[in-house]
N, CA, C and O atoms as a MOPAC input file, in Angstrom:
PM7 MOZYME 1SCF
protein

 N    125.84400 1    93.65100 1   133.83500 1
 C    126.04700 1    94.57700 1   132.87700 1
 C    125.00300 1    94.38300 1   131.68500 1
 O    124.61700 1    93.28300 1   131.29000 1
 N    124.65800 1    95.45300 1   131.23900 1
 C    123.57500 1    95.31800 1   130.18600 1
 C    124.14000 1    95.25000 1   128.81700 1
 O    125.12800 1    95.93900 1   128.56600 1
 N    123.60400 1    94.47100 1   127.88100 1
 C    124.11600 1    94.48100 1   126.52000 1
 C    123.80800 1    95.73200 1   125.89100 1
 O    122.70100 1    96.24300 1   126.05900 1
 N    124.73100 1    96.29500 1   125.14700 1
 C    124.54000 1    97.30600 1   124.30100 1
 C    123.73800 1    96.93600 1   123.02800 1
 O    124.14900 1    96.04600 1   122.28300 1
 N    122.59600 1    97.61700 1   122.77500 1
 C    121.96500 1    97.27300 1   121.46100 1
 C    122.48000 1    98.07100 1   120.24200 1
 O    122.88700 1    99.23100 1   120.31300 1
 N    122.43000 1    97.44500 1   119.29600 1
 C    122.89200 1    98.03200 1   117.98700 1
 C    121.89800 1    99.13200 1   117.55500 1
 O    120.70600 1    98.83600 1   117.47300 1
 N    122.32000 1   100.38900 1   117.27100 1
 C    121.56100 1   101.42100 1   116.94400 1
 C    121.12500 1   101.12400 1   115.46000 1
 O    121.91200 1   100.78200 1   114.57800 1
 N    119.82600 1   101.29100 1   115.30500 1
 C    119.27800 1   100.97500 1   113.90800 1
 C    119.37200 1   102.39700 1   113.04600 1
 O    119.14300 1   103.54200 1   113.43600 1
 N    119.74300 1   101.97300 1   111.88200 1
 C    119.80600 1   103.22400 1   110.90400 1
 C    118.37400 1   103.64300 1   110.41900 1
 O    117.36500 1   102.96700 1   110.61700 1
 N    118.41400 1   104.82600 1   109.76600 1
 C    117.07500 1   105.24000 1   109.25200 1
 C    116.55200 1   104.37600 1   108.24200 1
 O    115.34000 1   104.19400 1   108.13000 1
 N    117.43700 1   103.80700 1   107.46600 1
 C    117.00500 1   102.75700 1   106.37400 1
 C    116.39300 1   101.48800 1   107.09600 1
 O    115.35800 1   100.97800 1   106.66500 1
 N    117.03200 1   101.00600 1   108.16800 1
 C    116.51700 1    99.90300 1   108.88600 1
 C    115.07600 1   100.28700 1   109.39800 1
 O    114.08800 1    99.57900 1   109.20700 1
 N    115.07000 1   101.45200 1   110.05000 1
 C    113.75600 1   101.79900 1   110.68400 1
 C    112.69600 1   101.92400 1   109.69600 1
 O    111.56500 1   101.54300 1   109.99800 1
 N    112.95800 1   102.45800 1   108.45300 1
 C    111.86600 1   102.43000 1   107.47100 1
 C    111.50900 1   101.06100 1   107.04900 1
 O    110.32900 1   100.78800 1   106.83100 1
 N    112.49000 1   100.13900 1   106.91000 1
 C    112.20900 1    98.88200 1   106.46100 1
 C    111.35300 1    98.26800 1   107.47900 1
 O    110.30600 1    97.72000 1   107.13500 1
 N    111.72100 1    98.31800 1   108.72200 1
 C    110.76500 1    97.74800 1   109.87600 1
 C    109.49600 1    98.34400 1   109.72600 1
 O    108.52200 1    97.59300 1   109.77500 1
 N    109.30500 1    99.66600 1   109.53600 1
 C    107.80300 1   100.21100 1   109.52600 1
 C    107.02800 1    99.71700 1   108.32400 1
 O    105.80500 1    99.60100 1   108.40000 1
 N    107.67400 1    99.42700 1   107.24400 1
 C    106.99700 1    98.91900 1   105.93500 1
 C    106.72300 1    97.60000 1   106.28100 1
 O    105.57400 1    97.21800 1   106.06000 1
 N    107.59800 1    96.72800 1   106.82800 1
 C    107.19300 1    95.33000 1   107.16200 1
 C    105.94000 1    95.38300 1   108.20500 1
 O    104.93200 1    94.70800 1   107.99700 1
 N    106.05700 1    96.12700 1   109.20200 1
 C    104.99700 1    96.17500 1   110.13200 1
 C    103.62500 1    96.47700 1   109.44400 1
 O    102.59700 1    95.87700 1   109.75900 1
 N    103.67900 1    97.43800 1   108.49300 1
 C    102.55200 1    97.75100 1   107.75500 1
 C    101.96700 1    96.58800 1   107.09100 1
 O    100.75600 1    96.37800 1   107.15900 1
 N    102.81100 1    95.77500 1   106.41200 1
 C    102.36500 1    94.60900 1   105.78300 1
 C    101.78900 1    93.65600 1   106.69500 1
 O    100.73400 1    93.10800 1   106.37500 1
 N    102.36500 1    93.37900 1   107.82600 1
 C    101.80000 1    92.59200 1   108.85400 1
 C    100.39500 1    93.07100 1   109.22500 1
 O     99.48100 1    92.26400 1   109.39200 1
 N    100.24800 1    94.25300 1   109.33900 1
 C     98.96600 1    94.88600 1   109.73200 1
 C     97.91200 1    94.51900 1   108.76100 1
 O     96.84000 1    94.03600 1   109.12400 1
 N     98.20700 1    94.74200 1   107.56800 1
 C     97.31100 1    94.28800 1   106.40800 1
 C     96.90300 1    92.91000 1   106.49900 1
 O     95.72200 1    92.58700 1   106.36900 1
 N     97.94900 1    91.97300 1   106.74600 1
 C     97.66600 1    90.69900 1   106.83600 1
 C     96.81900 1    90.39900 1   108.06700 1
 O     96.05900 1    89.43700 1   107.96200 1
 N     96.83000 1    91.04500 1   109.17300 1
 C     96.20400 1    90.75000 1   110.30600 1
 C     94.69700 1    91.24100 1   110.02500 1
 O     93.81600 1    90.70700 1   110.69900 1
 N     94.36500 1    92.14100 1   109.15600 1
 C     93.06900 1    92.60300 1   108.96400 1
 C     92.37200 1    91.77100 1   107.98900 1
 O     91.24800 1    92.09800 1   107.60900 1
 N     92.98300 1    90.66100 1   107.52900 1
 C     92.22500 1    89.69900 1   106.63300 1
 C     91.33900 1    88.81300 1   107.46100 1
 O     90.38700 1    88.18600 1   106.99800 1
 N     91.71400 1    88.80700 1   108.70300 1
 C     91.01500 1    87.99500 1   109.70400 1
 C     90.93800 1    86.42000 1   109.19800 1
 O     90.05100 1    85.62900 1   109.51700 1
 N     92.04700 1    86.15000 1   108.35400 1
 C     92.16800 1    84.78100 1   107.86900 1
 C     93.69500 1    84.41500 1   107.91700 1
 O     94.43800 1    84.96700 1   107.10500 1
 N     94.16800 1    83.58500 1   108.75200 1
 C     95.56900 1    83.33100 1   108.93200 1
 C     96.18400 1    82.86000 1   107.74100 1
 O     97.26100 1    83.34100 1   107.38500 1
 N     95.59500 1    81.94100 1   107.06400 1
 C     96.27600 1    81.40900 1   105.87900 1
 C     96.29400 1    82.42300 1   104.78700 1
 O     97.23700 1    82.38600 1   103.99800 1
 N     95.34000 1    83.34600 1   104.64500 1
 C     95.31200 1    84.38100 1   103.57800 1
 C     96.38400 1    85.46400 1   103.97400 1
 O     97.07500 1    86.00700 1   103.11300 1
 N     96.48500 1    85.73500 1   105.22300 1
 C     97.49400 1    86.70300 1   105.71100 1
 C     98.87700 1    86.16800 1   105.56600 1
 O     99.76400 1    86.94400 1   105.21100 1
 N     99.13800 1    84.95900 1   105.79700 1
 C    100.45900 1    84.44200 1   105.52200 1
 C    100.87900 1    84.37000 1   104.04000 1
 O    102.05100 1    84.53400 1   103.69700 1
 N     99.80700 1    84.10100 1   103.11300 1
 C     99.92800 1    84.15200 1   101.63900 1
 C    100.39500 1    85.45900 1   101.23500 1
 O    101.29100 1    85.54500 1   100.39600 1
 N     99.78300 1    86.65600 1   101.84100 1
 C     99.96100 1    88.05200 1   101.48000 1
 C    101.55200 1    88.27000 1   101.79200 1
 O    102.33700 1    88.76400 1   100.98300 1
 N    101.85800 1    87.86300 1   102.96900 1
 C    103.23700 1    88.06100 1   103.37100 1
 C    104.39400 1    87.28600 1   102.64500 1
 O    105.51500 1    87.74800 1   102.43100 1
 N    103.97100 1    86.09600 1   102.31800 1
 C    104.97100 1    85.24400 1   101.50300 1
 C    105.10700 1    85.79000 1   100.08200 1
 O    106.16200 1    85.68100 1    99.45700 1
 N    104.02000 1    86.37800 1    99.58700 1
 C    103.92700 1    86.87000 1    98.18200 1
 C    104.77500 1    88.15400 1    98.24600 1
 O    105.46900 1    88.41100 1    97.26200 1
 N    104.79000 1    89.00400 1    99.32600 1
 C    105.65200 1    90.19100 1    99.48000 1
 C    107.08100 1    89.82400 1    99.50400 1
 O    107.88400 1    90.40900 1    98.77700 1
 N    107.42600 1    88.89700 1   100.29500 1
 C    108.83000 1    88.54100 1   100.50900 1
 C    109.26300 1    87.91700 1    99.20000 1
 O    110.37600 1    88.19500 1    98.75400 1
 N    108.51700 1    87.15400 1    98.60400 1
 C    109.00400 1    86.54600 1    97.15900 1
 C    109.29000 1    87.75000 1    96.13600 1
 O    110.31500 1    87.79600 1    95.45500 1
 N    108.37300 1    88.62800 1    96.10300 1
 C    108.45300 1    89.71500 1    95.06400 1
 C    109.75900 1    90.61700 1    95.44700 1
 O    110.55400 1    91.02100 1    94.59900 1
 N    109.85900 1    90.86600 1    96.79800 1
 C    110.98900 1    91.67600 1    97.19200 1
 C    112.42000 1    90.89200 1    96.83400 1
 O    113.39000 1    91.56200 1    96.48100 1
 N    112.49600 1    89.57100 1    96.93300 1
 C    113.63400 1    88.84900 1    96.63400 1
 C    113.90500 1    88.84700 1    95.19800 1
 O    115.06800 1    88.82400 1    94.79600 1
 N    112.85500 1    88.87000 1    94.35400 1
 C    112.93100 1    88.75900 1    92.88400 1
 C    113.50200 1    90.11600 1    92.57800 1
 O    114.43900 1    90.18400 1    91.78300 1
 N    113.02100 1    91.20100 1    93.14000 1
 C    113.44700 1    92.54000 1    92.65100 1
 C    114.74700 1    93.08600 1    93.27600 1
 O    115.20700 1    94.16200 1    92.89500 1
 N    115.28200 1    92.41900 1    94.14200 1
 C    116.52500 1    92.79000 1    94.94100 1
 C    117.51600 1    93.13800 1    94.09200 1
 O    118.10400 1    94.19500 1    94.32200 1
 N    117.88600 1    92.37000 1    93.00100 1
 C    118.94000 1    92.71100 1    92.18200 1
 C    118.85800 1    93.87100 1    91.30000 1
 O    119.80600 1    94.20000 1    90.58800 1
 N    117.61900 1    94.57100 1    91.33400 1
 C    117.50900 1    95.84400 1    90.57400 1
 C    118.22500 1    97.00700 1    91.30500 1
 O    118.59600 1    98.02500 1    90.71900 1
 N    118.38200 1    96.79300 1    92.55200 1
 C    119.02300 1    97.88600 1    93.50500 1
 C    120.42900 1    97.74900 1    93.17300 1
 O    121.04000 1    96.75600 1    93.56600 1
 N    121.04100 1    98.71400 1    92.43700 1
 C    122.40500 1    98.63600 1    92.12600 1
 C    123.00800 1   100.01600 1    92.35900 1
 O    122.34900 1   101.01700 1    92.07900 1
 N    124.23900 1   100.10400 1    92.86300 1
 C    124.81900 1   101.44900 1    93.02900 1
 C    125.21800 1   101.96500 1    91.71600 1
 O    125.65300 1   101.24400 1    90.81900 1
 N    125.02900 1   103.45900 1    91.61100 1
 C    125.31100 1   104.22700 1    90.46900 1
 C    126.35300 1   105.17500 1    90.69700 1
 O    126.42600 1   105.67600 1    91.81900 1
 N    127.13700 1   105.48700 1    89.85100 1
 C    128.21100 1   106.55000 1    89.95600 1
 C    127.53100 1   107.94300 1    89.95500 1
 O    126.76400 1   108.27400 1    89.05100 1
 N    127.84100 1   108.74900 1    91.00100 1
 C    127.34100 1   110.03000 1    91.07700 1
 C    127.68500 1   110.87700 1    89.95900 1
 O    128.84600 1   110.82700 1    89.55300 1
 N    126.86500 1   111.63900 1    89.40500 1
 C    127.23300 1   112.79300 1    88.32600 1
 C    127.83600 1   113.94800 1    89.01400 1
 O    127.69400 1   114.19700 1    90.21200 1
 N    128.57600 1   114.69100 1    88.09600 1
 C    129.20400 1   115.96300 1    88.65900 1
 C    128.13600 1   116.73200 1    89.19700 1
 O    128.24300 1   117.13100 1    90.35700 1
 N    126.99000 1   117.03400 1    88.44300 1
 C    125.77700 1   117.74700 1    88.89900 1
 C    125.41300 1   117.33000 1    90.23300 1
 O    125.36800 1   118.16800 1    91.13400 1
 N    125.15000 1   116.12200 1    90.44200 1
 C    124.64600 1   115.67500 1    91.81200 1
 C    125.58100 1   116.02700 1    92.98800 1
 O    125.17600 1   116.47800 1    94.06000 1
 N    126.96500 1   115.76000 1    92.66300 1
 C    128.06100 1   115.98200 1    93.67200 1
 C    128.00500 1   117.55800 1    94.11400 1
 O    128.06100 1   117.91800 1    95.28900 1
 N    127.88200 1   118.46100 1    92.97000 1
 C    127.79600 1   119.83200 1    93.33700 1
 C    126.65000 1   120.17900 1    94.22700 1
 O    126.80100 1   120.86200 1    95.24000 1
 N    125.45400 1   119.67900 1    93.81700 1
 C    124.18300 1   119.95200 1    94.60800 1
 C    124.23500 1   119.32800 1    95.98700 1
 O    123.65900 1   119.86600 1    96.93300 1
 N    124.87800 1   118.26200 1    96.10700 1
 C    124.92900 1   117.43000 1    97.50000 1
 C    126.11600 1   118.15400 1    98.33900 1
 O    125.88800 1   118.60600 1    99.46100 1
 N    127.17500 1   118.22500 1    97.83700 1
 C    128.45000 1   118.44500 1    98.56900 1
 C    129.03400 1   120.03000 1    98.43300 1
 O    129.92200 1   120.47800 1    99.15800 1
 N    128.46100 1   120.67100 1    97.52000 1
 C    128.87000 1   122.01600 1    97.21400 1
 C    130.02200 1   122.31500 1    96.43800 1
 O    130.32400 1   123.48500 1    96.20700 1

């Protein structure tokens, strides 16, 4: 039997694509320590700013536009 793989969401796919692009930039430095430093700086900054992402209540105007 094959294991069923979890289907990735569009948000996860976008996150993976963004991470891959950062890795590609790091590869293009042709310097492993510099590339790792770039990646570590990105991770650190993302972790610092993660608390900024908070759910907000939808306004009536938004609900009408979105759901009719």
